[in-house]
C-alpha positions in Angstrom: -19.6 24.1 31.5 -21.7 24.7 28.5 -20.0 24.7 25.1 -21.1 25.4 21.6 -21.1 22.0 19.9 -19.3 22.0 16.5 -21.9 19.5 15.1 -23.1 20.0 11.6 -24.3 23.3 10.3 -21.1 24.0 8.4 -22.8 23.4 5.1 -25.4 26.1 6.1 -22.7 28.6 6.8 -20.9 27.8 3.5 -24.0 28.0 1.4 -25.4 31.1 3.1 -29.0 30.2 2.1 -32.3 29.6 3.7 -32.9 25.9 3.7 -36.7 26.2 3.6 -37.3 28.5 0.7 -39.4 26.9 -2.1 -41.3 27.7 -5.2 -45.0 27.3 -5.5 -46.5 24.9 -8.0 -46.9 26.2 -11.5 -50.0 25.7 -13.6 -53.5 24.6 -12.7 -54.7 22.0 -10.2 -55.0 18.4 -11.4 -58.6 18.2 -10.4 -61.4 20.7 -11.0 -62.4 21.3 -7.4 -65.3 23.3 -6.1 -64.6 26.8 -5.0 -63.5 27.4 -1.4 -66.6 28.0 0.6 -66.6 31.6 1.9 -63.6 33.9 2.2 -60.3 32.8 3.4 -61.2 34.0 6.8 -64.3 31.8 7.0 -63.0 28.4 5.9 -63.1 25.3 8.0 -59.3 25.3 7.9 -59.2 28.8 9.5 -61.9 27.8 12.0 -59.9 24.8 13.0 -56.9 26.9 13.7 -59.0 29.4 15.7 -60.4 26.6 17.8 -56.9 25.8 19.2 -57.1 28.7 21.7 -53.8 30.1 20.4 -51.9 32.3 22.8 -48.7 34.3 23.2 -46.1 33.4 25.8 -43.5 35.3 27.7 -40.0 35.1 26.4 -37.7 32.6 28.0 -34.0 32.7 28.9 -32.4 30.5 26.2 -28.8 31.4 26.9 -27.9 27.9 28.0 -29.9 25.1 26.3 -29.8 21.5 27.5 -30.8 19.1 24.7 -32.1 15.7 26.1 -32.2 13.0 23.4 -31.4 9.3 22.9 -28.2 9.4 20.8 -27.2 5.8 21.5 -29.3 2.7 21.7 -32.4 1.6 19.9 -33.7 5.1 19.3 -30.3 6.6 18.3 -31.2 7.2 14.7 -34.2 9.3 15.7 -32.3 11.2 18.3 -29.4 11.9 16.0 -31.7 13.2 13.2 -33.4 15.6 15.6 -30.1 16.6 17.1 -28.7 17.3 13.6 -31.7 19.5 12.7 -31.5 21.3 16.0 -27.8 22.1 15.6 -28.4 23.2 11.9 -30.9 25.8 13.1 -28.4 26.8 15.9 -25.7 27.4 13.4 -27.9 29.1 10.9 -29.1 31.6 13.5 -26.1 32.8 15.6 -27.4 34.1 18.8 -24.8 33.7 21.5 -26.8 30.8 23.0 -24.9 27.7 24.1 -26.1 24.1 23.7 -25.1 21.0 25.6 -26.3 17.5 24.6 -27.4 14.9 27.1 -27.8 11.3 26.0 -31.0 9.9 27.7 -30.5 6.3 26.5 -30.6 3.9 29.5 -30.8 6.9 31.9 -33.5 8.0 34.3 -34.8 11.1 32.7 -35.2 12.9 36.0 -31.6 12.3 36.8 -30.5 13.6 33.5 -32.8 16.6 33.9 -31.4 17.4 37.3 -27.9 17.1 36.0 -28.6 19.6 33.3 -30.0 22.1 35.8 -27.0 21.6 38.1 -24.7 22.4 35.1 -26.4 25.7 34.5 -29.2 25.0 31.9 -31.7 27.9 31.6 -33.9 26.0 29.1 -34.4 22.3 28.5 -35.4 20.8 25.1 -36.5 17.2 25.3 -37.0 14.4 26.2 -38.3 12.5 23.2 -40.3 9.4 24.3 -43.8 9.6 25.7 -42.9 7.7 29.0 -40.1 10.2 29.6 -42.3 13.2 28.8 -45.1 11.8 31.1 -42.6 11.4 33.9 -41.2 14.8 33.5 -44.6 16.4 33.3 -45.4 14.9 36.8 -42.2 16.4 38.3 -41.3 19.8 39.5 -39.8 21.9 36.8 -37.3 24.7 37.6 -36.8 26.1 34.1 -38.8 26.3 30.9 -38.9 22.9 29.2 -40.0 22.0 25.7 -40.8 18.3 25.5 -40.5 16.7 22.1 -43.7 14.7 22.3 -47.3 15.2 23.3 -49.0 13.6 26.3 -52.5 14.2 27.6 -52.8 17.1 30.0 -55.9 18.5 31.7 -54.4 21.9 32.2 -51.4 23.9 31.3 -48.4 23.5 33.6 -46.1 26.5 34.1 -42.9 26.3 32.1 -43.9 23.0 30.4 -44.4 23.0 26.7 -45.0 20.2 24.2 -44.1 19.9 20.5 -44.7 16.9 18.3 -45.2 15.9 14.7 -48.8 14.8 15.1 -50.5 12.8 12.2 -53.8 13.3 13.9 -53.4 17.1 13.5 -52.8 16.5 9.8 -55.9 14.3 9.6 -58.1 17.1 11.1 -56.7 19.6 8.7 -57.3 17.2 5.7 -60.9 17.0 6.8 -61.2 20.7 7.0 -59.6 21.1 3.5 -61.9 18.6 2.0 -64.9 20.4 3.5 -63.5 23.8 2.2 -63.4 22.3 -1.3 -67.0 21.3 -1.1 -66.7 17.6 -0.4 -69.0 15.8 2.0 -68.8 12.0 1.5 -65.5 10.2 2.1 -63.9 6.9 1.5 -61.0 6.5 4.0 -58.1 4.1 3.3 -55.6 3.5 6.2 -53.5 0.9 7.9 -55.3 -1.7 10.0 -53.4 -0.9 13.2 -53.9 1.3 16.2 -51.8 4.1 14.7 -53.7 4.1 11.4 -57.1 4.0 13.1 -56.2 6.9 15.4 -55.6 8.9 12.3 -58.9 7.7 10.8 -60.8 8.6 13.9 -59.3 12.1 14.0 -60.3 12.6 10.3 -63.8 11.2 10.8 -64.6 13.2 13.9 -63.5 16.5 12.2 -65.2 15.7 9.0 -68.4 14.7 10.7 -68.4 17.8 12.9 -68.2 19.8 9.7 -71.3 18.0 8.3 -69.5 15.4 6.2 -69.9 11.6 6.4 -67.4 8.8 6.1 -69.3 6.4 3.7 -66.7 3.7 3.6 -63.5 2.7 5.3 -60.8 0.3 4.0 -58.2 -0.9 6.5 -55.3 -2.7 5.0 -52.3 -4.8 6.1 -49.3 -6.0 4.1 -51.4 -9.1 3.3 -54.5 -7.3 2.2 -55.6 -8.1 -1.4 -55.8 -4.4 -2.4 -57.3 -4.9 -5.8 -60.3 -6.9 -4.6 -60.8 -4.7 -1.5 -60.6 -1.4 -3.5 -63.1 -2.8 -6.0 -65.4 -3.7 -3.2 -65.1 -0.4 -1.4 -65.9 1.5 -4.6 -68.6 -1.1 -5.6 -67.1 -1.0 -9.0 -67.7 -3.2 -11.9 -64.7 -5.1 -13.4 -63.4 -3.4 -16.5 -63.6 -6.7 -18.3 -67.3 -7.1 -17.4 -69.6 -6.9 -20.4 -72.2 -4.2 -20.3 -75.7 -5.4 -21.3 -77.5 -3.3 -23.9 -79.5 -0.6 -22.2 -77.5 -0.8 -18.9 -77.0 2.7 -17.8 -75.7 1.9 -14.3 -72.6 3.8 -13.2 -69.2 2.1 -13.2 -68.8 2.7 -9.5 -70.8 3.9 -6.5 -71.7 7.6 -6.7 -72.2 8.4 -3.1 -68.4 9.2 -2.5 -66.9 12.5 -3.6 -63.5 12.4 -1.8 -60.8 10.0 -0.6 -58.6 10.3 2.5 -55.5 8.2 2.2 -53.0 7.2 4.9 -50.2 5.4 3.2 -46.4 5.6 2.7 -45.0 6.2 -0.7 -44.7 2.5 -1.7 -48.2 1.6 -0.6 -49.7 4.7 -2.2 -48.1 3.7 -5.5 -50.1 0.5 -5.3 -53.4 2.1 -4.2 -53.7 5.2 -6.5 -53.4 3.2 -9.8 -56.1 0.8 -8.5 -58.4 3.7 -7.6 -57.9 4.9 -11.2 -58.5 1.4 -12.6 -61.8 1.2 -10.8 -63.1 4.5 -12.2 -62.2 6.7 -9.2 -59.6 8.8 -11.1 -62.0 11.8 -10.9 -62.1 11.7 -7.1 -59.8 14.1 -5.2 -57.4 12.3 -2.8 -56.0 14.0 0.3 -53.2 12.3 2.2 -51.0 12.8 5.3 -47.3 13.7 5.0 -46.0 10.1 5.1 -47.0 9.7 1.5 -43.9 11.6 0.4 -40.6 10.0 1.0 -38.6 13.1 0.1 -37.1 11.4 -3.0 -37.6 13.2 -6.3 -38.5 10.0 -8.3 -40.3 11.5 -11.3 -40.9 8.1 -13.0 -42.3 6.2 -10.0 -44.2 9.1 -8.6 -46.3 9.4 -11.8 -48.6 6.9 -10.0 -49.3 9.5 -7.4 -50.3 12.3 -9.7 -53.2 14.4 -8.5 -52.9 13.5 -4.8 -52.8 16.5 -2.4 -50.9 15.9 0.9 -49.9 17.6 4.1 -46.3 18.8 3.3 -43.4 19.6 5.5 -42.0 22.7 3.7 -38.5 21.4 4.3 -39.3 18.2 2.3 -39.4 20.1 -0.9 -36.0 21.7 -0.6 -33.2 19.9 -2.4 -30.5 21.2 0.1 -32.4 19.6 3.0 -33.1 16.3 1.2 -29.4 15.9 0.3 -28.6 15.8 4.0 -31.0 13.0 4.8 -31.2 9.4 3.6 -34.9 8.8 3.9 -38.3 10.4 4.8 -38.0 9.4 8.5 -34.7 11.1 9.1 -35.8 14.1 6.9 -38.9 14.7 8.9 -37.1 14.3 12.2 -34.3 16.6 11.0 -37.0 19.2 10.1 -38.6 18.6 13.5 -35.3 19.2 15.3 -34.8 22.4 13.2 -38.1 23.7 14.3 -37.6 22.6 17.9 -34.7 25.0 18.2 -36.7 27.9 16.6 -39.7 27.2 18.9 -37.6 26.9 22.0 -35.7 30.2 21.4 -38.8 32.1 20.2 -41.6 31.0 22.5 -42.5 34.6 23.2 -43.0 35.2 19.5 -45.5 32.4 18.6 -48.6 34.5 18.9 -48.5 35.4 15.2 -47.2 32.0 14.2 -43.7 30.9 13.3 -43.1 29.7 9.7 -40.9 26.6 10.1 -39.6 23.5 8.4 -42.6 21.5 9.5 -45.4 24.1 9.0 -46.6 27.3 10.6 -46.3 26.9 14.4 -48.5 28.5 17.1 -48.7 28.1 20.9 -52.0 26.7 22.3 -53.4 27.7 25.7 -52.5 24.2 27.0 -48.9 25.0 26.0 -48.8 22.5 23.2 -47.5 23.6 19.8 -50.1 23.6 17.1 -48.7 22.9 13.6 -50.7 24.4 10.7 -49.6 22.4 7.6 -49.0 23.5 4.1 -50.3 21.6 1.1 -48.6 20.1 -1.9 -49.7 18.1 -4.9 -48.1 15.5 -7.1 -48.0 16.7 -10.7 -46.1 15.1 -13.5 -44.4 12.9 -10.9 -43.1 15.9 -8.9 -44.3 17.2 -5.5 -44.9 21.0 -5.5 -46.5 23.3 -3.0 -50.0 24.5 -3.9 
């Protein structure tokens, strides 16, 4: 028997407000950037969206939703954050739907899926991990299913949809934004691991396809001597170095006009001051969403001033931040919130759905495309542009 779960959402009912309303950034940009090339309909960002083969879908029966997540075990914190966001959206948008939660920890996902169908599910949301999604993709599906991860697929499968917070999507959109602002030569700074390099590759391919070039890459670990490596990447002279009379050489290399940064908040607070120190304070910096931890720390975030980053609209709402301890749970909460909206509005995605993680569209391969919004650190505060 499906029951409406009395989990969370009470604060939403009490406050009677939209969690994801926000104010745009006041004032002027930190950097003087070139004008956007062409009209808003001809930018690389718009072209990137149009390349996704966006489609509309038929409506689905969401009267009985089965939510498949790991709420115990090693992945419990992730599963619980997604569940909480999902149920917050459920309570904020009363619809007569019912939701039943199934814990996938330590369970065979096909067994859990079959149980949900036997108990009357008309729509399944989940599972979360790639192996579970892969296994479900290869099985026979009897009801529409929104998996909460992306796996490779050669063609769309009936009733199988995929939704994920993809950093490679953010990287592609950062490349398009840099191009739209007139930049063509990039320095890329990212973690020296497979995850970081996948993001770099996505940025580089998109940037190159648009006619740009990655001039230099800096891959870092926790043991990387950032000061020396950043100086080398910028081919910058040391500020203490005496300049000989008549020497008109620049303080740093001049063949870079933009920086793409993949770094969390703490690491970015180390990197950006070093970029400034080595004469790159005039270069625009674009970053992925992990740069913002959701904490309004005006003093420490002064080090991030001027950086533009892919923002989750929900990040910038105080009501949402107060419900989450850190950036990870906040982003997963927002992801869960949008998962409910996507699952119950699959038939309405043709024109895009404005959500907590961005504007969401359905691609022809039945994956959800997330068009990000952009924010900038200014006076130690993150504001939408």
